[in-house]
N, C-alpha and C positions, 0 to 999 in steps of 0.2 A: 414185455407189454402182454398182460393178463387177458383171457377169454372173456368179450365184451359178454355181459348178462345184464338181465333185469333185479332187479330189487323184489323181495320176497313180499315187502311192507314196507312203510316208513317209519323206526322206529322211534319211539319218545324221547323226547328235547334228553341230550345227554345220556340215553340208554335208559333213562331212572326206569326205577321197576314201580312206581305206583300203580301203576296200568295193572288188571288184573288180565293175566294169558287172553281169556275173552272176549275182552273190548281191547286188545289192540289195532285189530285188525280196521274197526269202527274209526281211533285215531287215523289210523294211515288215509282212510279214504276220505276224511276232509282234509287233510294233506294233500291228498291224490286230486281231489275233485276245486280244490284251489286252483293248483297247477291245470287241471284242463279246461278249465276258464280262461284261464290266461292264455294259455296254447290255440283254445279257439277261436280267442278274440269276441267274448261274450260280453264283457263288462263295455257300457258305454265310455264311447269316443276309442275303442283298440279296434286295432285289426288284428287277421290270426297271424301266430308267429312259426316264423320258418328255422329258428336257432336256439329255441328253448325245447327242453325237453322233460318231461314226465319219467322216472328212473326207474319206475315198477312199471312203463310199458314199453319203454327205448332201451334195448343193453347195452352198457355202454363198460370201460374201463374202471375198476370199481378200485382199483391199484395205482390208479394215474393222481398225480400231484395237483392239492388244489388250488382252486384261486385264493388264497387266501386274503380278505378287506379286512383293513382294520378302520380304527378312528376312536378318539377319545373323549369320555365319557361325559365331560363336562360340558352342557349345553355352548354351542357357540351362540347362540342368541343374546346369552346373558354376558354383557361387559360391564365395564367401568373398571375403579380401583380394585385391587385383591379383595378389600373387605365388600367391597359394596356387593362383586359381584357372588363372592361365597354365599351372603346374609340374601339377596334373592335368588338365588340358584336354589337356598332352603326355604324360600318362604311359602312355595307352594308343589306341589306333585306338575302343576299345569304348565310350566318350564321346563320340568327332565325332561326335553323330548328327546334323547339320543340312544334311548331302549335302553336305559340305567335310570334308574329310580332307587330311592333311598328314605328311610325313617328314622331320629334319633331320640332316643332317650335321655334324658338332664335330669340332675339332680334340683334338691329346691336352691341350689345356689349358682345352678344354668352350665354346671360342669356336662359334658359327654360321660355316658355312663356306658352306651354304647350304641354304636350306629349301624343298619344292616342296608345292603345294596341288595337288590335284584331284577333279573332281566328276564324272568319267564313271561311269557305271554299270556294275555290273559283268559285268549281261549285256550291253554291248556288245560287251568284252573277249572273256568266250566264245563271244559269235557270233566274232568275229574267226578265235579260236583254233581252233574249229572248221570255218569253211569255210576259212580259210586261214594254216594254223600254222606256216608256214615265215617267210610274209610279216609276222604278229602278231610270231614271234621278234626277227626284226630290227628290227620298230618299237621294241619293249621297251626292246631294246640301245640306239636311237638317243635314247630320249627322257630314258635315263636315264644317258647318256655323260658323263664317262668309265667312272662306276663300274663299270656291267655290259659293259666293251667285249669282256671276254674273257669272256662267261656260254656255260653249255651249255642248249642246249634244254628238258633236264628239271628246270633248277632251275625252270621255270617252266610247265611243261606237265607231263601225267601220259598215261597210253595209258588208253583207254576198254576194253570188256568187245570190243570189235572189234579191241582193236590201233591203234586211230589218236587220233594227240593233238588233249586238250580240254584249255583255260586252267585252269588253280587260281589259283583267287584267294586262295584261303589259302596259296600258296607264301612263302617265311619274308620277300621280297623287296617282300612288297605287303601284310603284314599288320602291321608294326610302326611306329613313327613315330621310330625312330632309324635310322642308316645313311642316307640320304637319299635310298634308293629307294622310288619309289612307281609304281602302273600303275594302278589303278580303286580304287574305294570298294569297301570290305569288311566297314564296318559293316553289323550283318544288315539294319536296317532302311532302310539307305542304297541302296534301289533304283530300277531306273525304274519297272517295275511299280508299287512304292510310290504314285509320284508319280501313276501313270494313276489309281488306287483311289481316291485321297486327292480329286482332282479330279474324278474321275466321280460319287461319293458325294457330294460338296460341291454338286451340282446338285439334291441332293433338299432339297423346303422340307419342313422339320419342324415341328410342334406340338404346343406341351404345355399341357392344361387351358385347351383354347380358344384361347391366343395364337402367333399363327408366332414362331417361335424367331431373333434374329436378332445375339445373342453368340456372338460365335469358342469361347469356352469352352463355352456349353451347347450348343453347336451342334456338337462335337468329341464331345461327350459323348454327345449323344443319337444322334448315325450311327455312334458308335464306329468314326470313319476314326482312324488316326495316333495321334499320343501329344500330350494336351494341354501336357502341358511341356516341349513342344517352340518353339523360335521359328518354323520353316517349318511345321508340317502344319496348325495352326488359322490360319495367314495364308492359306494357299493354298483350302483347307475356305471360310475367311469370305471371301475376297474372289470365289471360284467364286456361292456361296452368292447373294451379294450381286445379282448380277448375275442370278442363273435368277431371284430373287424379283421383278424387274422383266420378266419374262417372256420373257428370252432363254433360248435353246439354246445349248448352248458344248460346247468342245472342248479338247485342250490342242495348243496350235499346233507345228506344221511349223516346223523338224524338233523331234520331242518328245525334249527332256531335260531336267539339270537344270543352270542355268551360273552362272558367277560373272558379274555384272552389273556391278560396280564394285570398282575398288580404295581406295580415298580415300587419298592420301600426303602431303595437305598440309599433314599435322604431320612428317611425316617426313623427317629430312634427316641429312646423311652428317659425323659428327662428324671429322674429318681429322686433328685434334688428336691423338688416338689416347688421349684420360683417359677416353673416352665418356660423358661428365659432361654431354655440349651445350655445353662450352668455346666447340668453332667450330663452324658449322652451316653446310654447305654442299650445294648440291642434288645426289640421288644422280643416279650418272648414268643417265640413260636404260635404256641397256641393262642393268644390271644387275637390270630386274625385267622377267621377258622370258616373255609367254604365249605358251607352245610348241606349246599344242593350240586351237583356236577362233577367234572373230576377236575384233575391239580390242573392248575394256573403254572404256564409254565412249560407243559407238557408237547409235542409237535403238533397237535390241533387241540388246543385246551376249549373244553365245555362247561367252564365256570358257570352256574347261574346264584345261585346266592353267595353273601358274603358277610359275616359279621363278624366286627371287632368290636372287643371289651377283653374289661379284668376278669380274667378266669381264675387267675393262681393264688386270688388272694393278697399281690406283692404288694407292698407297704413302700414308704419315699424311705431315705435314707435313714433319718433319724426315727423311723418308725411312729410316727404323729397320725398318719392317715393313711387310707389306701390309695394308692394311684389309681388313675381314672384315663380315659382314652384323652381327654384335655390334655393328660402331663405329655403326650407323644408331640415330640419338636421335630417340624421340618426345617430342614437346612435349607433347600432350593427357594425359600420365601420368608426363613429367617423369625415361622411364627410355630405357635402352637397351636395344636387342632382345637378352635374350639369353634367351627364349623364340620360338619360330614361332609361338607361339598371339597372341604378341602383334599379328599381323597380322592374324589371323583377327577382331580387333574391328574391324577396318577395310574388310572384305570381304562387300558386300554378295550374298549369292543371289538369286535369282531363276528363276519361270518364267513362261510366258505361256500364257493363256485366245484362244481367239478364239471370235467370235459366229456364230451360226448361225440361224433364223429365229426370229422372232417367233412367239409361243404367247400366248395371255389370263394376264394377269398372278394369278398362280396367289393363291387366297385359302385361309384356312383350311380351309376345306370341304377344299380340294386338298391340305392338307400331310399328311403322313404323321406317323403318331406315333413316339414315341423306339425307338430297337433294343434288345432285350429287353424291352417292356410285352407284356404280353397282347393289346392289338389290333395291335401289330407280331406275331406271332406267328401270329393269324389271319390275318392279311393274307400272307405265307410262304405259308401251308397254302394260300391257294386260289391265290396267282400263283406260285408256285416248289417244287410238290411233287416233281419230279423234278431238282433243281437237279444241275448238274453243269461240271465247264470242259473246255476241248477241250485240256485237255495244256498247256495254259500257267505260266507261273511264276505262283505266289500272292501276291499282296499284301500289302504291312506286314499284319501281324495273324492272316492267314490261314494254315492248315494242310489242306492236300489228302489 
C-alpha cells in the first residue's frame, strides 16, 4: 500500500494534451468544484456526503485498484427487432443516452463510408473553446478531416456578451447522426457533471422499512440520481454503493471522464466478395478502426474517447470492381452486414472508474438515509442544508439551478 496523498490537480480527460499548461489548473478547478458541491450537499434535494471525497483535497492511495464500472453503449430504452432498434438509435442523437453518441457518413447509394463515435463531455469542449478558441477550431477540423477542412470559425462558435468566442455544442455539425461529423456529446443527459453526481450520490447508503437497499433499481429510484431505464446510471450508482456499503469512501478516478473501455470485434469481418452476405469473411484491416482520441482500448484502464471506422487503405472487392466500405463489414453474431453504425454500439462497452479512499465503520441500517422525497428525508434536508446553494457550477443530471 502506497502512502496516501492528494492529487496536485485533476488531469484532462484521458490525459489529453489539448489544454495549455497554464489552463490545466482552471480545468481542475471545475472538476473540484463539482465534487465540492456534491460533498456539501449544495444541490437541491441533496444532503452532505460522508463517503465521497475530492482527491485534490483528501489524501488516498493512488496505487489502489479501481472500482471499474461498465455498461453497453447501445441505448437500453431503444427496443424492438434488431432492424427497428438500429434504425431508431440512428434517427436522432436524443436517444443516444448512454454517454456514447455517433454520426454516420453515407454515399449516394446509402452505404456507410464512415462511422464516428464519441464520449467526450460537452463541458470539456466548452472549456477549450472559452480558453483556447483558435486552437479548438483547428482541433475540430483536424479530427473531422477531410469533411471540415474548409470550415469557418462561426460554424462551431458564437460570441458571448463580451464579444469572445465560445463553443456552441448545438452547432449543426455536432447535433445530428448524419453527415459524419461529431465533436462532443450532445444529448442533454450525457455530461461529465452528471457522471460525478451519480457517483457521488451512489455513496449514500439508503434504507426502506428498516432494511438497507442493495438492489440497483430500488437504489436509483430511492436516491433519485439519473434514469433507472438506462444501462449506465443504475450500473454506476449500484457499483459505487456496493463499495460504500463495505465502509469505503470513494471518488471518481482521475482523469475524470466517460470512456469507451472496449470494442469487441471478434464477430466482425470484412466481406471482400462485395455481396455483403458473409460470403467472404476476411480480417478487417487494423487501420480501419482508428482510436482518434484517448488511449488504446484493451489496456488495464482503457481511456477511449473517440473512435472512427472507415476504409483508409483503399481496399477493393476481390474482383477489383469497387472500393469496400463500412457496409461491407459483416457481423457474424447477427448475420447482418453493417447498415447502421448503431450495430457497432452493440459491441462497445462504456465505463467509468471509481477510486477507494479511507475506510470508515461499515454502515448499518441506523446510518442509512431514507429515500429522497419521503417525509423523513425532508426533515433531514431542513436540518442539514437549510441554505443549500451551488458555487455556480454546471448542474448535474435532473437538477435545475
